[in-house]
N, CA, C, O and the ligand as a Tripos MOL2 file, in Angstrom:
@<TRIPOS>MOLECULE
protein
  265   263    67     0     0
PROTEIN
NO_CHARGES

@<TRIPOS>ATOM
      1 N         130.7160  219.3050  146.3990 N.3       1 MET1
      2 CA        129.3120  219.0990  146.0350 C.3       1 MET1
      3 C         128.8310  217.7450  146.5680 C.2       1 MET1
      4 O         129.6270  216.8870  146.9490 O.2       1 MET1
      5 N         127.5130  217.5820  146.5830 N.am      2 ARG2
      6 CA        126.9660  216.3240  147.0780 C.3       2 ARG2
      7 C         126.4160  215.5050  145.9190 C.2       2 ARG2
      8 O         125.8780  216.0530  144.9570 O.2       2 ARG2
      9 N         126.5550  214.1940  146.0210 N.am      3 ALA3
     10 CA        126.0610  213.3080  144.9830 C.3       3 ALA3
     11 C         125.3030  212.1600  145.6290 C.2       3 ALA3
     12 O         125.7280  211.6050  146.6420 O.2       3 ALA3
     13 N         124.1650  211.8130  145.0190 N.am      4 GLN4
     14 CA        123.3740  210.7330  145.5770 C.3       4 GLN4
     15 C         123.5410  209.4780  144.7380 C.2       4 GLN4
     16 O         123.4460  209.5090  143.5110 O.2       4 GLN4
     17 N         123.7920  208.3800  145.4240 N.am      5 CYS5
     18 CA        123.9700  207.1040  144.7420 C.3       5 CYS5
     19 C         122.6320  206.6610  144.1500 C.2       5 CYS5
     20 O         121.6000  206.7600  144.8130 O.2       5 CYS5
     21 N         122.6420  206.1720  142.9040 N.am      6 VAL6
     22 CA        121.3920  205.7910  142.2460 C.3       6 VAL6
     23 C         120.8310  204.4780  142.7780 C.2       6 VAL6
     24 O         119.6520  204.1920  142.5720 O.2       6 VAL6
     25 N         121.6280  203.6920  143.4430 N.am      7 ILE7
     26 CA        121.1550  202.3930  143.9270 C.3       7 ILE7
     27 C         120.6880  202.4550  145.3770 C.2       7 ILE7
     28 O         119.5660  202.0490  145.6810 O.2       7 ILE7
     29 N         121.5260  202.9530  146.2670 N.am      8 CYS8
     30 CA        121.1630  202.9020  147.6840 C.3       8 CYS8
     31 C         120.7280  204.2640  148.2360 C.2       8 CYS8
     32 O         120.4170  204.3790  149.4220 O.2       8 CYS8
     33 N         120.7060  205.2960  147.3840 N.am      9 ASP9
     34 CA        120.2770  206.6350  147.7890 C.3       9 ASP9
     35 C         121.1390  207.2900  148.8630 C.2       9 ASP9
     36 O         120.7320  208.2600  149.5020 O.2       9 ASP9
     37 N         122.3140  206.7520  149.0470 N.am     10 GLN10
     38 CA        123.2320  207.3330  150.0210 C.3      10 GLN10
     39 C         123.8230  208.6220  149.4330 C.2      10 GLN10
     40 O         124.2250  208.6600  148.2700 O.2      10 GLN10
     41 N         123.8680  209.6630  150.2510 N.am     11 VAL11
     42 CA        124.4120  210.9270  149.7650 C.3      11 VAL11
     43 C         125.8640  211.0600  150.2150 C.2      11 VAL11
     44 O         126.1800  211.0150  151.4040 O.2      11 VAL11
     45 N         126.7250  211.2230  149.2310 N.am     12 ASP12
     46 CA        128.1590  211.3610  149.5160 C.3      12 ASP12
     47 C         128.6140  212.7670  149.1980 C.2      12 ASP12
     48 O         128.0650  213.4360  148.3220 O.2      12 ASP12
     49 N         129.6290  213.2040  149.9270 N.am     13 ARG13
     50 CA        130.2470  214.4780  149.5850 C.3      13 ARG13
     51 C         131.4440  214.1900  148.7020 C.2      13 ARG13
     52 O         132.3190  213.4040  149.0630 O.2      13 ARG13
     53 N         131.4790  214.8300  147.5410 N.am     14 ILE14
     54 CA        132.6530  214.6450  146.6910 C.3      14 ILE14
     55 C         133.2990  215.9980  146.4370 C.2      14 ILE14
     56 O         132.6350  217.0340  146.4670 O.2      14 ILE14
     57 N         134.5690  215.9770  146.1940 N.am     15 ASP15
     58 CA        135.3420  217.1880  145.9560 C.3      15 ASP15
     59 C         134.8200  217.9090  144.7090 C.2      15 ASP15
     60 O         134.7740  217.3240  143.6270 O.2      15 ASP15
     61 N         134.4300  219.1720  144.8610 N.am     16 SER16
     62 CA        133.8450  219.9220  143.7470 C.3      16 SER16
     63 C         134.8200  220.1160  142.5900 C.2      16 SER16
     64 O         134.4120  220.3450  141.4510 O.2      16 SER16
     65 N         136.1110  220.0210  142.8960 N.am     17 HIS17
     66 CA        137.1040  220.2370  141.8470 C.3      17 HIS17
     67 C         137.6020  218.9320  141.2390 C.2      17 HIS17
     68 O         138.4710  218.9380  140.3670 O.2      17 HIS17
     69 N         137.0490  217.8130  141.7040 N.am     18 SER18
     70 CA        137.5080  216.5320  141.1810 C.3      18 SER18
     71 C         136.9760  216.3190  139.7640 C.2      18 SER18
     72 O         136.0340  216.9830  139.3280 O.2      18 SER18
     73 N         137.5930  215.3940  139.0690 N.am     19 LEU19
     74 CA        137.1920  215.0930  137.6960 C.3      19 LEU19
     75 C         135.7520  214.5840  137.6570 C.2      19 LEU19
     76 O         134.9790  214.9380  136.7660 O.2      19 LEU19
     77 N         135.4060  213.7490  138.6360 N.am     20 LEU20
     78 CA        134.0550  213.1930  138.6980 C.3      20 LEU20
     79 C         132.9930  214.2900  138.8270 C.2      20 LEU20
     80 O         131.9610  214.2490  138.1570 O.2      20 LEU20
     81 N         133.2590  215.2610  139.6910 N.am     21 ALA21
     82 CA        132.3120  216.3570  139.8910 C.3      21 ALA21
     83 C         132.1450  217.1760  138.6190 C.2      21 ALA21
     84 O         131.0350  217.5850  138.2810 O.2      21 ALA21
     85 N         133.2330  217.4120  137.9230 N.am     22 LYS22
     86 CA        133.1800  218.1750  136.6730 C.3      22 LYS22
     87 C         132.3590  217.4460  135.6280 C.2      22 LYS22
     88 O         131.5600  218.0470  134.9100 O.2      22 LYS22
     89 N         132.5720  216.1180  135.5540 N.am     23 GLN23
     90 CA        131.8340  215.3130  134.5820 C.3      23 GLN23
     91 C         130.3530  215.3000  134.8990 C.2      23 GLN23
     92 O         129.5230  215.3230  133.9910 O.2      23 GLN23
     93 N         130.0100  215.2630  136.1880 N.am     24 MET24
     94 CA        128.6080  215.2190  136.5760 C.3      24 MET24
     95 C         127.9000  216.5340  136.3080 C.2      24 MET24
     96 O         126.7080  216.5490  136.0010 O.2      24 MET24
     97 N         128.6200  217.6320  136.4200 N.am     25 ARG25
     98 CA        128.0250  218.9330  136.1200 C.3      25 ARG25
     99 C         127.7810  219.0800  134.6280 C.2      25 ARG25
    100 O         126.7850  219.6640  134.2020 O.2      25 ARG25
    101 N         128.6950  218.5460  133.8480 N.am     26 LYS26
    102 CA        128.6230  218.6820  132.4040 C.3      26 LYS26
    103 C         127.5370  217.7760  131.8160 C.2      26 LYS26
    104 O         126.6830  218.2170  131.0460 O.2      26 LYS26
    105 N         127.5960  216.5030  132.2010 N.am     27 LYS27
    106 CA        126.6090  215.5400  131.7070 C.3      27 LYS27
    107 C         125.6640  215.2190  132.8440 C.2      27 LYS27
    108 O         125.9860  214.4090  133.7140 O.2      27 LYS27
    109 N         124.5290  215.8320  132.8430 N.am     28 ARG28
    110 CA        123.6260  215.6830  133.9720 C.3      28 ARG28
    111 C         123.0020  214.2990  134.0600 C.2      28 ARG28
    112 O         122.5090  213.8990  135.1150 O.2      28 ARG28
    113 N         123.0240  213.5760  132.9570 N.am     29 LYS29
    114 CA        122.4200  212.2500  132.9660 C.3      29 LYS29
    115 C         123.3210  211.2210  133.6380 C.2      29 LYS29
    116 O         122.8520  210.1690  134.0710 O.2      29 LYS29
    117 N         124.5750  211.5150  133.7240 N.am     30 MET30
    118 CA        125.5260  210.5580  134.2780 C.3      30 MET30
    119 C         125.1670  210.2370  135.7240 C.2      30 MET30
    120 O         124.9790  211.1310  136.5490 O.2      30 MET30
    121 N         125.0770  208.9550  136.0090 N.am     31 SER31
    122 CA        124.6620  208.5500  137.3480 C.3      31 SER31
    123 C         125.8570  208.3220  138.2580 C.2      31 SER31
    124 O         126.9350  207.9270  137.8150 O.2      31 SER31
    125 N         125.6440  208.5740  139.5130 N.am     32 TYR32
    126 CA        126.7000  208.4280  140.4920 C.3      32 TYR32
    127 C         126.4980  207.1550  141.3040 C.2      32 TYR32
    128 O         125.3870  206.8630  141.7480 O.2      32 TYR32
    129 N         127.5650  206.4060  141.4940 N.am     33 LEU33
    130 CA        127.5230  205.2240  142.3470 C.3      33 LEU33
    131 C         128.4830  205.4260  143.5060 C.2      33 LEU33
    132 O         129.6210  205.8540  143.3120 O.2      33 LEU33
    133 N         128.0220  205.1180  144.7080 N.am     34 CYS34
    134 CA        128.9240  205.2190  145.8410 C.3      34 CYS34
    135 C         129.9490  204.0840  145.7760 C.2      34 CYS34
    136 O         129.7590  203.1080  145.0500 O.2      34 CYS34
    137 N         131.0120  204.2180  146.5230 N.am     35 ASP35
    138 CA        132.0980  203.2380  146.4730 C.3      35 ASP35
    139 C         131.6040  201.8210  146.7470 C.2      35 ASP35
    140 O         132.0250  200.8570  146.1070 O.2      35 ASP35
    141 N         130.7000  201.7270  147.7180 N.am     36 GLU36
    142 CA        130.2020  200.4150  148.1260 C.3      36 GLU36
    143 C         129.4740  199.7070  146.9820 C.2      36 GLU36
    144 O         129.7430  198.5400  146.6980 O.2      36 GLU36
    145 N         128.5480  200.4190  146.3270 N.am     37 CYS37
    146 CA        127.7960  199.8440  145.2120 C.3      37 CYS37
    147 C         128.6950  199.5830  144.0170 C.2      37 CYS37
    148 O         128.5580  198.5690  143.3340 O.2      37 CYS37
    149 N         129.5990  200.4910  143.7760 N.am     38 ASN38
    150 CA        130.5240  200.3550  142.6630 C.3      38 ASN38
    151 C         131.3380  199.0770  142.7960 C.2      38 ASN38
    152 O         131.5210  198.3270  141.8360 O.2      38 ASN38
    153 N         131.8200  198.8510  144.0100 N.am     39 GLU39
    154 CA        132.6200  197.6700  144.2880 C.3      39 GLU39
    155 C         131.7990  196.3970  144.0930 C.2      39 GLU39
    156 O         132.2700  195.4210  143.5090 O.2      39 GLU39
    157 N         130.5590  196.4280  144.5950 N.am     40 ARG40
    158 CA        129.6910  195.2700  144.5220 C.3      40 ARG40
    159 C         129.3720  194.9170  143.0630 C.2      40 ARG40
    160 O         129.3750  193.7450  142.6860 O.2      40 ARG40
    161 N         129.1000  195.9320  142.2610 N.am     41 ILE41
    162 CA        128.7590  195.6960  140.8630 C.3      41 ILE41
    163 C         129.9610  195.2020  140.0780 C.2      41 ILE41
    164 O         129.8350  194.2940  139.2570 O.2      41 ILE41
    165 N         131.1190  195.7880  140.3200 N.am     42 THR42
    166 CA        132.3390  195.3530  139.6530 C.3      42 THR42
    167 C         132.6100  193.8870  139.9530 C.2      42 THR42
    168 O         132.9880  193.1110  139.0750 O.2      42 THR42
    169 N         132.4090  193.5310  141.2080 N.am     43 ASP43
    170 CA        132.6050  192.1670  141.6540 C.3      43 ASP43
    171 C         131.6880  191.1950  140.9270 C.2      43 ASP43
    172 O         132.1280  190.1610  140.4240 O.2      43 ASP43
    173 N         130.3920  191.5470  140.8780 N.am     44 LYS44
    174 CA        129.3970  190.6890  140.2270 C.3      44 LYS44
    175 C         129.6680  190.5630  138.7450 C.2      44 LYS44
    176 O         129.5480  189.4750  138.1800 O.2      44 LYS44
    177 N         130.0350  191.6710  138.1030 N.am     45 THR45
    178 CA        130.2990  191.6560  136.6690 C.3      45 THR45
    179 C         131.4930  190.7670  136.3560 C.2      45 THR45
    180 O         131.4780  190.0090  135.3860 O.2      45 THR45
    181 N         132.5170  190.8650  137.1790 N.am     46 ASN46
    182 CA        133.6940  190.0340  136.9590 C.3      46 ASN46
    183 C         133.3710  188.5560  137.1000 C.2      46 ASN46
    184 O         133.8930  187.7220  136.3590 O.2      46 ASN46
    185 N         132.5170  188.2410  138.0450 N.am     47 LYS47
    186 CA        132.1300  186.8400  138.2330 C.3      47 LYS47
    187 C         131.3240  186.3390  137.0500 C.2      47 LYS47
    188 O         131.4860  185.1980  136.6170 O.2      47 LYS47
    189 N         130.4470  187.2010  136.5230 N.am     48 ARG48
    190 CA        129.6380  186.8120  135.3770 C.3      48 ARG48
    191 C         130.5040  186.6310  134.1380 C.2      48 ARG48
    192 O         130.2530  185.7490  133.3160 O.2      48 ARG48
    193 N         131.5190  187.4690  134.0130 N.am     49 LYS49
    194 CA        132.4230  187.3720  132.8690 C.3      49 LYS49
    195 C         133.1310  186.0330  132.8430 C.2      49 LYS49
    196 O         133.4200  185.4910  131.7760 O.2      49 LYS49
    197 N         133.4110  185.5030  134.0270 N.am     50 GLN50
    198 CA        134.1210  184.2280  134.1220 C.3      50 GLN50
    199 C         133.2220  183.0440  133.7630 C.2      50 GLN50
    200 O         133.7150  181.9920  133.3560 O.2      50 GLN50
    201 N         131.9200  183.2100  133.9130 N.am     51 SER51
    202 CA        131.0210  182.1170  133.5760 C.3      51 SER51
    203 C         130.7990  182.0850  132.0660 C.2      51 SER51
    204 O         130.9810  183.0980  131.3900 O.2      51 SER51
    205 N         130.4120  180.9390  131.5400 N.am     52 ASN52
    206 CA        130.3360  180.7510  130.0930 C.3      52 ASN52
    207 C         129.1420  181.4320  129.4440 C.2      52 ASN52
    208 O         129.2010  181.7770  128.2640 O.2      52 ASN52
    209 N         128.0690  181.6320  130.1810 N.am     53 ASP53
    210 CA        126.8790  182.1740  129.5610 C.3      53 ASP53
    211 C         126.8400  183.7040  129.5430 C.2      53 ASP53
    212 O         125.7730  184.3030  129.4100 O.2      53 ASP53
    213 N         127.9750  184.3100  129.6710 N.am     54 PHE54
    214 CA        128.0240  185.7680  129.5930 C.3      54 PHE54
    215 C         128.9250  186.1790  128.4320 C.2      54 PHE54
    216 O         130.1030  185.8230  128.3920 O.2      54 PHE54
    217 N         128.3640  186.9260  127.4940 N.am     55 THR55
    218 CA        129.1510  187.3930  126.3590 C.3      55 THR55
    219 C         129.5040  188.8550  126.5670 C.2      55 THR55
    220 O         128.6310  189.6960  126.7860 O.2      55 THR55
    221 N         130.7670  189.1390  126.4960 N.am     56 PHE56
    222 CA        131.2180  190.5100  126.6880 C.3      56 PHE56
    223 C         131.3950  191.1860  125.3400 C.2      56 PHE56
    224 O         132.2720  190.8150  124.5600 O.2      56 PHE56
    225 N         130.5690  192.1660  125.0740 N.am     57 TYR57
    226 CA        130.6310  192.8560  123.7980 C.3      57 TYR57
    227 C         131.5760  194.0380  123.8900 C.2      57 TYR57
    228 O         131.4580  194.8990  124.7620 O.2      57 TYR57
    229 N         132.5060  194.0480  122.9690 N.am     58 LYS58
    230 CA        133.4410  195.1770  122.9470 C.3      58 LYS58
    231 C         132.9050  196.2460  122.0200 C.2      58 LYS58
    232 O         132.5020  195.9400  120.8980 O.2      58 LYS58
    233 N         132.8900  197.4790  122.4550 N.am     59 THR59
    234 CA        132.3380  198.5590  121.6440 C.3      59 THR59
    235 C         133.2380  198.9050  120.4640 C.2      59 THR59
    236 O         132.7890  199.5200  119.4970 O.2      59 THR59
    237 N         134.5070  198.5110  120.5410 N.am     60 ASP60
    238 CA        135.4680  198.8290  119.4750 C.3      60 ASP60
    239 C         135.0270  198.2620  118.1290 C.2      60 ASP60
    240 O         135.3210  198.8250  117.0740 O.2      60 ASP60
    241 N         134.3110  197.1290  118.1870 N.am     61 GLU61
    242 CA        133.9220  196.4350  116.9540 C.3      61 GLU61
    243 C         132.9960  197.2690  116.0770 C.2      61 GLU61
    244 O         132.9010  197.0290  114.8730 O.2      61 GLU61
    245 N         132.3320  198.2210  116.6520 N.am     62 PHE62
    246 CA        131.3820  199.0090  115.8810 C.3      62 PHE62
    247 C         131.9990  200.2700  115.2570 C.2      62 PHE62
    248 O         131.3340  200.9930  114.5160 O.2      62 PHE62
    249 N         133.2380  200.5150  115.5580 N.am     63 ASP63
    250 CA        133.8880  201.7220  115.0710 C.3      63 ASP63
    251 C         133.9650  201.8010  113.5490 C.2      63 ASP63
    252 O         133.9460  202.8920  112.9790 O.2      63 ASP63
    253 N         134.0510  200.6470  112.8930 N.am     64 ASP64
    254 CA        134.1820  200.6140  111.4490 C.3      64 ASP64
    255 C         132.9560  201.1650  110.7300 C.2      64 ASP64
    256 O         133.0610  201.6210  109.5910 O.2      64 ASP64
    257 N         131.8130  201.1290  111.3740 N.am     65 TYR65
    258 CA        130.5660  201.5280  110.7080 C.3      65 TYR65
    259 C         130.2710  203.0170  110.8340 C.2      65 TYR65
    260 O         129.3360  203.5210  110.2120 O.2      65 TYR65
    261 N         131.0500  203.7090  111.6190 N.am     66 ILE66
    262 CA        130.7620  205.1410  111.8290 C.3      66 ILE66
    263 C         131.3870  205.9750  110.7220 C.2      66 ILE66
    264 O         131.2570  207.2000  110.7230 O.2      66 ILE66
    265 ZN        125.2710  203.1010  146.7580 Zn       67 ZN67
@<TRIPOS>BOND
     1     1     2 1
     2     2     3 1
     3     3     4 2
     4     3     5 am
     5     5     6 1
     6     6     7 1
     7     7     8 2
     8     7     9 am
     9     9    10 1
    10    10    11 1
    11    11    12 2
    12    11    13 am
    13    13    14 1
    14    14    15 1
    15    15    16 2
    16    15    17 am
    17    17    18 1
    18    18    19 1
    19    19    20 2
    20    19    21 am
    21    21    22 1
    22    22    23 1
    23    23    24 2
    24    23    25 am
    25    25    26 1
    26    26    27 1
    27    27    28 2
    28    27    29 am
    29    29    30 1
    30    30    31 1
    31    31    32 2
    32    31    33 am
    33    33    34 1
    34    34    35 1
    35    35    36 2
    36    35    37 am
    37    37    38 1
    38    38    39 1
    39    39    40 2
    40    39    41 am
    41    41    42 1
    42    42    43 1
    43    43    44 2
    44    43    45 am
    45    45    46 1
    46    46    47 1
    47    47    48 2
    48    47    49 am
    49    49    50 1
    50    50    51 1
    51    51    52 2
    52    51    53 am
    53    53    54 1
    54    54    55 1
    55    55    56 2
    56    55    57 am
    57    57    58 1
    58    58    59 1
    59    59    60 2
    60    59    61 am
    61    61    62 1
    62    62    63 1
    63    63    64 2
    64    63    65 am
    65    65    66 1
    66    66    67 1
    67    67    68 2
    68    67    69 am
    69    69    70 1
    70    70    71 1
    71    71    72 2
    72    71    73 am
    73    73    74 1
    74    74    75 1
    75    75    76 2
    76    75    77 am
    77    77    78 1
    78    78    79 1
    79    79    80 2
    80    79    81 am
    81    81    82 1
    82    82    83 1
    83    83    84 2
    84    83    85 am
    85    85    86 1
    86    86    87 1
    87    87    88 2
    88    87    89 am
    89    89    90 1
    90    90    91 1
    91    91    92 2
    92    91    93 am
    93    93    94 1
    94    94    95 1
    95    95    96 2
    96    95    97 am
    97    97    98 1
    98    98    99 1
    99    99   100 2
   100    99   101 am
   101   101   102 1
   102   102   103 1
   103   103   104 2
   104   103   105 am
   105   105   106 1
   106   106   107 1
   107   107   108 2
   108   107   109 am
   109   109   110 1
   110   110   111 1
   111   111   112 2
   112   111   113 am
   113   113   114 1
   114   114   115 1
   115   115   116 2
   116   115   117 am
   117   117   118 1
   118   118   119 1
   119   119   120 2
   120   119   121 am
   121   121   122 1
   122   122   123 1
   123   123   124 2
   124   123   125 am
   125   125   126 1
   126   126   127 1
   127   127   128 2
   128   127   129 am
   129   129   130 1
   130   130   131 1
   131   131   132 2
   132   131   133 am
   133   133   134 1
   134   134   135 1
   135   135   136 2
   136   135   137 am
   137   137   138 1
   138   138   139 1
   139   139   140 2
   140   139   141 am
   141   141   142 1
   142   142   143 1
   143   143   144 2
   144   143   145 am
   145   145   146 1
   146   146   147 1
   147   147   148 2
   148   147   149 am
   149   149   150 1
   150   150   151 1
   151   151   152 2
   152   151   153 am
   153   153   154 1
   154   154   155 1
   155   155   156 2
   156   155   157 am
   157   157   158 1
   158   158   159 1
   159   159   160 2
   160   159   161 am
   161   161   162 1
   162   162   163 1
   163   163   164 2
   164   163   165 am
   165   165   166 1
   166   166   167 1
   167   167   168 2
   168   167   169 am
   169   169   170 1
   170   170   171 1
   171   171   172 2
   172   171   173 am
   173   173   174 1
   174   174   175 1
   175   175   176 2
   176   175   177 am
   177   177   178 1
   178   178   179 1
   179   179   180 2
   180   179   181 am
   181   181   182 1
   182   182   183 1
   183   183   184 2
   184   183   185 am
   185   185   186 1
   186   186   187 1
   187   187   188 2
   188   187   189 am
   189   189   190 1
   190   190   191 1
   191   191   192 2
   192   191   193 am
   193   193   194 1
   194   194   195 1
   195   195   196 2
   196   195   197 am
   197   197   198 1
   198   198   199 1
   199   199   200 2
   200   199   201 am
   201   201   202 1
   202   202   203 1
   203   203   204 2
   204   203   205 am
   205   205   206 1
   206   206   207 1
   207   207   208 2
   208   207   209 am
   209   209   210 1
   210   210   211 1
   211   211   212 2
   212   211   213 am
   213   213   214 1
   214   214   215 1
   215   215   216 2
   216   215   217 am
   217   217   218 1
   218   218   219 1
   219   219   220 2
   220   219   221 am
   221   221   222 1
   222   222   223 1
   223   223   224 2
   224   223   225 am
   225   225   226 1
   226   226   227 1
   227   227   228 2
   228   227   229 am
   229   229   230 1
   230   230   231 1
   231   231   232 2
   232   231   233 am
   233   233   234 1
   234   234   235 1
   235   235   236 2
   236   235   237 am
   237   237   238 1
   238   238   239 1
   239   239   240 2
   240   239   241 am
   241   241   242 1
   242   242   243 1
   243   243   244 2
   244   243   245 am
   245   245   246 1
   246   246   247 1
   247   247   248 2
   248   247   249 am
   249   249   250 1
   250   250   251 1
   251   251   252 2
   252   251   253 am
   253   253   254 1
   254   254   255 1
   255   255   256 2
   256   255   257 am
   257   257   258 1
   258   258   259 1
   259   259   260 2
   260   259   261 am
   261   261   262 1
   262   262   263 1
   263   263   264 2
@<TRIPOS>SUBSTRUCTURE
     1 MET1         2 RESIDUE 1 A MET
     2 ARG2         6 RESIDUE 1 A ARG
     3 ALA3        10 RESIDUE 1 A ALA
     4 GLN4        14 RESIDUE 1 A GLN
     5 CYS5        18 RESIDUE 1 A CYS
     6 VAL6        22 RESIDUE 1 A VAL
     7 ILE7        26 RESIDUE 1 A ILE
     8 CYS8        30 RESIDUE 1 A CYS
     9 ASP9        34 RESIDUE 1 A ASP
    10 GLN10       38 RESIDUE 1 A GLN
    11 VAL11       42 RESIDUE 1 A VAL
    12 ASP12       46 RESIDUE 1 A ASP
    13 ARG13       50 RESIDUE 1 A ARG
    14 ILE14       54 RESIDUE 1 A ILE
    15 ASP15       58 RESIDUE 1 A ASP
    16 SER16       62 RESIDUE 1 A SER
    17 HIS17       66 RESIDUE 1 A HIS
    18 SER18       70 RESIDUE 1 A SER
    19 LEU19       74 RESIDUE 1 A LEU
    20 LEU20       78 RESIDUE 1 A LEU
    21 ALA21       82 RESIDUE 1 A ALA
    22 LYS22       86 RESIDUE 1 A LYS
    23 GLN23       90 RESIDUE 1 A GLN
    24 MET24       94 RESIDUE 1 A MET
    25 ARG25       98 RESIDUE 1 A ARG
    26 LYS26      102 RESIDUE 1 A LYS
    27 LYS27      106 RESIDUE 1 A LYS
    28 ARG28      110 RESIDUE 1 A ARG
    29 LYS29      114 RESIDUE 1 A LYS
    30 MET30      118 RESIDUE 1 A MET
    31 SER31      122 RESIDUE 1 A SER
    32 TYR32      126 RESIDUE 1 A TYR
    33 LEU33      130 RESIDUE 1 A LEU
    34 CYS34      134 RESIDUE 1 A CYS
    35 ASP35      138 RESIDUE 1 A ASP
    36 GLU36      142 RESIDUE 1 A GLU
    37 CYS37      146 RESIDUE 1 A CYS
    38 ASN38      150 RESIDUE 1 A ASN
    39 GLU39      154 RESIDUE 1 A GLU
    40 ARG40      158 RESIDUE 1 A ARG
    41 ILE41      162 RESIDUE 1 A ILE
    42 THR42      166 RESIDUE 1 A THR
    43 ASP43      170 RESIDUE 1 A ASP
    44 LYS44      174 RESIDUE 1 A LYS
    45 THR45      178 RESIDUE 1 A THR
    46 ASN46      182 RESIDUE 1 A ASN
    47 LYS47      186 RESIDUE 1 A LYS
    48 ARG48      190 RESIDUE 1 A ARG
    49 LYS49      194 RESIDUE 1 A LYS
    50 GLN50      198 RESIDUE 1 A GLN
    51 SER51      202 RESIDUE 1 A SER
    52 ASN52      206 RESIDUE 1 A ASN
    53 ASP53      210 RESIDUE 1 A ASP
    54 PHE54      214 RESIDUE 1 A PHE
    55 THR55      218 RESIDUE 1 A THR
    56 PHE56      222 RESIDUE 1 A PHE
    57 TYR57      226 RESIDUE 1 A TYR
    58 LYS58      230 RESIDUE 1 A LYS
    59 THR59      234 RESIDUE 1 A THR
    60 ASP60      238 RESIDUE 1 A ASP
    61 GLU61      242 RESIDUE 1 A GLU
    62 PHE62      246 RESIDUE 1 A PHE
    63 ASP63      250 RESIDUE 1 A ASP
    64 ASP64      254 RESIDUE 1 A ASP
    65 TYR65      258 RESIDUE 1 A TYR
    66 ILE66      262 RESIDUE 1 A ILE
    67 ZN67       265 GROUP 0 **** ****
């Protein structure tokens, strides 16, 4: 199947039987990022995490309230 990256609009071919393709069919809202954008964002996020003015919120902390 084909998937379009939400950031750069690049259309990639992904394996229809892959886990990613199955997840995208099931949850239509899930956005697809191409490898290039994914890498760039991961890089930026990691750099921000290292700086002091970025607080990383862990979702685990909210489990007690459910
Ligand atoms: Zn992209």
